[in-house]
MIROZA-583682 format. One record per residue: residue in one letter; x, y, z of N, C-alpha, C in turn. Coordinates in steps of 0.05 Angstrom, whole numbers, plus 5000, padded with zeros to 4 digits. Layout:
aXYZXYZXYZ...
This chain:
m618166207420619566347397620566617406k622966677399624266927408624367127385t625567367392625567587373626867527346d629167387346630567327321628767167303k627366957314625666787298623266947287i622167117304619867267295620567457272t622867597275623667787253624267637228r625267387230625867237206623267167192l621267087207618767007195617267247183s617767487194616367717185617767847161c619967727152621467837129622268127135e624168157154624668417167625668637149f627068587127628268797112627068807084e624468877083623068897057622969187048k621269247029621269507016620769737036c618969697055618269897074620769957092q622069747101624369787118626669927103k626969857078629069987062628570287058l626070357055625370637053625870787079v625170657101625670777127628670817132y630170617124633070627127634270867111a633270897086634271117069633571387081l631171407093630271667105631871727130v632571517145634171557169636971657163c637971567140640671657132640871957126l638672077117638772357110639472537134p637972517157638772687179641472627190a642372377187645072297196647172447181m646772487155648672637138648872927148f646573057152646573337160647673367189s647073167206648173167233651173157233g652372987215655272977213656473227203m655173357184656173617174656173827196q654073827212653874027234655973967255m656373707262658073637284660973707278f661873667253664673707247665173977234s663174147233663474417222665374587239t665574507265667274657283670274647275v670974447259673674437249674374687234f672374807221672775047205671875297219t669575297233668575537246670275607270l671575417283673275467306676275427299f676875457274679675427265681375667276i683775607286685575817296687775857276p687776067261689976117241692376227255k694576257240696876387250696176677257h697476777278696877047286699177167302r699177427305701077577321699777827332c701077957350699978207362699778417340s697578567342697278797324699079027333i700279157314702179377320700579637322p700579767345698880007349699580237330e702080257321702880477304701780447276i700780217269699780167241696780147242d695380317230692380317230691280077216n692380007193691379787177693279547177d694279477201696179267204694978997194t696578837181695678577171697878377178y697078117179699077907183700977887160k699977917136701577907112703278157110v705878127104707678357102706878527078q706478787083705578967062707879087046g710279067056712579177043714979177062h717179287052719579287068719279457093w717879677090717379857113715779707135h713879547126712179397144713879187159e715679057144717378857156719178967177i720179207172721979337192720479397218i718079517215716479577239715679327254t714979117239714278867252716578747268n718978747256721378647269721978807295r721479057294721979227317719879187340s717579077332715379057351714778777361i715278577345714478307352716878127355p717177977377719377797381719177557362l721477437357721577187341721976957360v720476737355720676497372721376267354k722876077365723675837350721675617354g720675517331718675307332719875027334d718174827335719174547337720674457312d720174597290721574527265724174687261d725074817284727474977284727275217266m724875297259724375537243723375757261f724176007255723276237271720776357259d719076437278716576577269715876787290y714076967283713277177302711777057325a712277167349710777077373707877147370e706176977381703277007377701977177398c703177197422701777317444703377547458e705777607449707377807461708478007441m709178237450710478447434712378597451f714378727438716378877453715079127465e716079187489715279437502717379657495t716779807474718779997464717780287470n719680467468719080757470721080907453q721181177456722881337440725881297445n726481197469729281157476730380877470t728680707458729480437451731480437428t733580277431735580247410735279977397y736179957372735779717356738479627344n738679367340741079257327740879267297s742779147283742779157254740479007241l739178827256736878677246734278797254n734479047264732079197272730679057296r732278927313731178807337731878987361p729979047378730579217402732579097421i734279257433736379157451735479197480n735778977496735078987524732279097529t730378977516727579067518725778837528s724078897546722178697556719778667538t718178457543715878407527713278437544i711078497531708478517544706378357529k704278287543701978157530700378357514c699178257493697578437476694678357478n692878537470689978487471688678527444k690278547423689278567396691078427377w689978287358691578117340690878157311v692678077294692178047265692577757257y690977667237690877387231691577327202d692777097198693277007171690676917158n689877047137687276987124687576817099f689776657098690176487075687976277072a687176147094685075937092682276057096f681976247114679376367120679576667122d677676807111677577097116676977157145e675176987157674477037184673276777196t673876727221672576507236671576627262f670076457276668976557302671276617321i673476467319675776517336676976787330t677376857305678577117298676677347303k674177297300672177507305672077587334e672277387352672077447381674877447394n676977427378679777427389680077217411l679276977406679476757425682176607422v684376757426686976647423688676707448c691076587449692876627471691676537497e691276707517690276627542687276547541r685976607519683176537516682776297497e684876157491684675937472683075697482i682875677509681275457520678275487513a677575727504674775777496673875587473r675775517456675075337434674375057444a675974957463675274697475672674717490n672274937504669774977519667374977500a667675107477665475117457664774837446n666874687440666374407431665074237452m665974277477664874127499661874197504i661274447502658474537506656774427483y657874427459656374317437655674017441m657673867449657273577454655373527477s655573697498653673667521650873727512g650573917493647873967481646873727466v648673597451647873357436646973137456l648473107478647772907498645072967510t644573217517641973297529639773247509g640173317484638173267464637572967460a639772807460639372517456637772397479i638272487504636772387527633872467525a633372727519630672827518629072697496t630172697472628672577450628372277453g630372157466630071867470627771797489i627471957510625271907528622571947515f622272167500619672227487619072027465s621171947450620771767428620071487438d621271397461620771137472617871117482m616671347492613871337502611971267480g612571387456610871327433611471067420a614070997421614970747408613870497422i613770507448612770267463609870217456t608170427455605370397448605070297420m606670417401606570327374607470037370q609569967385610569697384608469487392k607069547413604969367423602769327402k601969547390599769537370600669377346i603169417337604169277313604368977318i605568907342605968627348603368487351q601468617365598868497369597368447343k597468647326596168627300597568407283w600168407284601668217267601267937276t601267887303600967617313598267497308t596167667304593467567299592867527270s594567647252593967637224596067507207n598467467218600667357202600367057199e600266957175599966677169602566517172n604766667173607366527175607966407202l606466507223606866387249605966097249p607665917257607065627254605265517276e605165637299603565517320602665737339n600565667355599465867373601465967394n603265787402605265857422607066087413s607266107386608966317375607866597381r605266617382603966877388604666957416k604666767434605466837462608366927463d610066787448612866877448613267147436a611567207416611767477403610967687423q608967637440608167827460610367857481d611867647486613967657506616267847498t616567887472618768067463618368347471m615868427479615268697486616368767514g617068577530618068627557620868747556t621568907576624269027578625368987606e627969007608629368997633631369227634s632069307658633969527661636869427658v638569597646641369527643642669507671l641569637691642669627718642669337729k640869177719640768897728643268747720m644568827698647068707689649368777708l649068997723651169077741651168927767t649168767772648968607797650268337794i651068267770652268007764655168047756p657067937771659967997766660767967737t659967737725660767697697659767917678l657267987682656068197664656968477673l657668507698658768767707661368827692i663168627692665768667679665368707649r663568557637662968577609661868857602t660068957619658769217614660869437617l662569427637664569627641666569637618i667269407607669069397584667769527559m665169457556663769567533663469867536h662869967560662670257564665370397560l667470267569670170387565670770407536n670170207520670570207491668970427478w666370457487664770667476665970937481c666870987505668071237513670571297497v672371097495674971137482674571167452v672870997440672471017411671471297403t669471397418668371657411670371877417m671771857439673772057446675972077425v677071847417679271847398678271927370n675971827362674871897336674372197333f673072307353672472597352675072757357g676872657374679372797379681172817355l681372597340683072607315681872787294t679172807293677872987274678373277282l678173337308678773607317681673687313n683373487314686273537311687073617283i685173587264685773677236686673967236g685374127252686074417253688874467263n690074267277692774307287694874197268l694074047247695973947228696874167209k699374137200700374337181699274267153g699174467136698174437109695374547106d694174497083691474607077689374457094v687774597109685774477127683674327111y682974427087680974297070681974027060v684474027051685673777041685973577064n686873667087687173487110684473367119f682373537118679673447126678673237106a679073297080678173107059679572837061i682172837067683672587070682672437094t682372577116681472447141678672337138s676972487125674172387120674172137102s675972137083676071897065676971647080m678471687102679271457118676771317130e674771477138672271367148670871197127l670771307103669471157081670870897076i673470897075675070657071674670457094a674570567119674270397142671570247142y669370397135666770267135666570067112t667870117090667869927067669269677075v671569707088673069467097671369297117c670069437135668369297155666069147141f664969277121662669147106663468877095f665868857084666668607071668068417090t668968497113670468317131669168257157l667068407165665968377191664868097196n663567977177662367707180664467487175k666767557164668767357159670767337183l671667567192673567577214672367577241g669867657243668567677269668767947281r666968007300666868277312669268327330k669868127347671968167368674768207356v675468037337678168057325678468317310l676368387295676568627278676568887296h674868887316674769117333677369157349a678368947361680768957376683169037359s683368927335685568977317685569267307t683169367301682969647291683569847314m682769787338683369967361686369967367i687569727366690469717371691969847348l691069817323692269947301692170247304c689970357313689670637318691570727339g691670577361693470647383696370647375v697270447361700070427353700770647334a698970717315699370937296699671197311c697871247330698071497346700671517362l701371297375703771297391706271327374s706171227349708471247331709071537322t706971707323707371987315709172127336i709472017360711172137380713972157369f714971947355717771947346718072137322t716172147304716472327281716172627290m714472677310714172957319716473047337w717772857350719872927369722572937355y723072737338725772707327726072777297a723972737282724172777253724273077246d725573147224725673427216723273497199k723173737190720873847175720273687150s722373577137721973437112720473177115l720373067140719072817145716372857159y715273097158712773147172710472987159w710772917133708672767120708172497133i710272387146709972137160707972167183t708172397197706272447219703372457208v703072587185700372607173699372327166v701072167154700271897146699471727170l701171737191700571587215697971677229t697471937228694972047239692571937224n692771927198690571827182690171517185i692371377190692171087196690671057222g691271227242689871217267686871277263k686271467246683471527240682071297226l683471167208682370927195681670717215g683470667234682970457254680570527272v680570767283678370837302675770867288a675770957262673270967248672070697243a673770497237672770227235671670127261a673070177283672170087309669570227316h669270477308666770627314664370497300g664870397276662670267261662069997273i664069857282663669587293662269597320i662869797337661869797364658869837365y657769967346654870007345653469737342l654569567325653369297321654069107344w656569107351657568897370656768967399c657369207408656969277437654369407442a652569407423649869527429647669337419e647869247394645769087382645968787389e648468697395648768407397649568317426l651368457439652268377465650168427487f648668647484646568697503644168507497p643068377517640668207512638368377501t636568247487634368387474632768567493k632168467517630568617536632068837550v634668847547636269057559637469237538r636869177513638269317491637669617490n635169697495634569987494636070137516s635870037541637270177563640270147560g641169927549644069887545645170077524m643670107503644470297482644470587493g642370647509642270917521644570977539s645270787557647570827575650170847560s650470687538652870697522653170957508t650871067498650971327485651771547504m650771537529651571737548654571727554i655571487558658471457563660071547539a659071487514660471577490660671877488f658472017495658472307494660272427515v660672287537662572387557665372387545g665972177530668572167516668872387496s666772447481666872657461666972937474m665972967498666173217513668973267523v670473057529673173077539675173117516s674573007493676373007470677373277461p675773497462676873757453679173847470y679073787496681273867514683773707508i683473457502685773287495686973377469a685373437449686373527423687873787425d687173957444688374227447690374237470l691374007479693374007501695774167494e696574177469698974327462698574627465k696074717467695574997471696075077500y695874887518696274947547698974857557i700074647545702774547552704574597528h706274787530707874867507710374697504g711574717482713974557476713374297462r715374137458715073887443713373687459f713573697485712073507501709073567499g708373817497705573887494704473787467k706173787446705273697420704873397419v706473247433706272957432704372847454l703473017472701672927493698972827483p697672957464695172857453695372577441p697372517424697572247414698272037435i699672127456700371947478697771857492v696072057498693571997512691671827495l691271927471689371787453690371507445g692971487439694071227431694071027454s694771107478694870927501692070817507l690070997507687370917513686270727491s687070767466686170597445687270317448v689870297454691070027458689769887482l689370037504688169917528685369817522a683669977509680969897503680869657484g682769667464682869447445683569177458l685469187476686268937490684068837508l682769017523680568937541678268827525s677768917501675568817485675768527478l678268417480678668127475677367957496v676668077519675267927540672367877533l671268057516668368027509667967797490p665567667492665067437474664567517445e665167337428664667377399661667327394t660467487376657667457370657167367341n659267377325658967297297658266997294g655966947282655066667279653966537304r653766697325652766587350649866647353i648566497371645766547377645566747399l644166967395644267197413642367167436p643067277460641367257484638967427483e636867337497634367487499634167637526t634967497547634667607574637367627588v637367757611639867777627640867507634l639167327641639967047648641266917624d640166967600641466857576644166977572a644467237578647067367574649267247592v648467157616650467027633651666777620k649966627607650766377594652066427566f651666677556652566727528655666717526g656566597505659466577501660566307508k658966137522659865877529659365687505d661065477504660965297481658365147479d656965107501654564937501652065087494l652265347487649765497481648965477452g650765377435649965337407650865567389s650865507363651465707343649565657320k650165797298648465757274648665477263d651065347268651365077259650264877278t650364937304649264757324647264907342p644864947331642865107346642064997372s641365177391640465107417637465127419t636264987437633364997441632565247456v634465387468633865627484633765877467y635465877446635666117429634766057401y634366277386633566257358635366417340i635666327316637566437297636266627278n637566857273636567047254637766987227d636266857209637266797182635666957161a634767197169633167357151634567427125f637267447127638767527103640267287090n639767047100641066807089639366697067k639966777042638366697019638666397013d640966287023641465997016639865807034k638765917056637365737074634365737068d633365497065630465467059628965437085t627365637091625965637117623065557114s622265477090619365407086618665157102e620364957103619864717118619664767148e621564957157621665017185619165177193n618065337175615665487181613265297185k613365077170611164887172611164727198t613664667206613964497230613864657256g614464917253614465097277616865067294q619164967283621564937299623165187298
């Protein structure tokens, strides 16, 4: 008897498990709030050089006199929307001999870098960026801060995972031993031996020694990396979208709720592979489509870019929900699942550590190409990962592998499914209320 059969006989999702599930959701909520708080705390508002002649200089024009001095001190630059705005990092180098035209612009004057700025406080009175003046040549500090944060999450996940596994293994043995000696649902003595066998583990490195599983593992790890990179990257990109940052964040967050709801109702009907691949490709196509609206469309059509970005977020959020079930809980054999999940998490965090730099590419590469470069990178990787995921076997309705050897055979037609069970594997029907398992419990099949 294998793990799936044992958990079915033990009635795996009863009152105690439901309580544990509810308690686990609480820290996940606060963790999400902390993780995406950087969208606000590291927000870069509009800014320009501070004018030395004005003691209380502000980004907002204080009057006609203020506008004249600003025009004489700060160059105007043309944006991608063909609108002029004040330069963010330069100011005119003027003196008493400088002459000005009718628009109060200096004539034949060079520009210099500035070391002090004023900020638009429409959205925030102050952020960490404005407090420390992390703009212009220091803008990469924002990506560095996000990268350091995610590396901290990775370090914490590795450390807590090691310590928790030390206690979990001992607890698992005690629970299984106690359960196998007292549970009346076990149909035969041999079942107790099978229950003890579920405590064994194998390293995920063993899967890398077999060509079939090596390719499968690399594709799964690539999808983990890309899904996390794109999901986190599109969330960080909220700060680069025009409009109210709070409204943009609320809309983007609602895409995740919609995505998980869609997955809840369609995952068992469409299957993991089709749904994951389609949502990843949807995300990629949506991101790549923003290239045309950002490059060719005028300001009045900017809303199309926002819509396409949120469609991309919808797709990658759905894929992010699917990958935890498909590429961690089901495709990895039972005895490799812990180490497989650990290695996948590490690869995923690598993607999240890279994503801040991709989201801020326009800060380092100026012009229209710099603006379209993030969706090019994120969109291309999404399409690639989605297409490669079609190589992976479907797990919906299939009998899941227990060992690495089982994983080699998994996906072949002769291994059985829920409709044609195999003698090697066992089916998890714990949530199938229509199936009567009482007779099977008696016979021990």
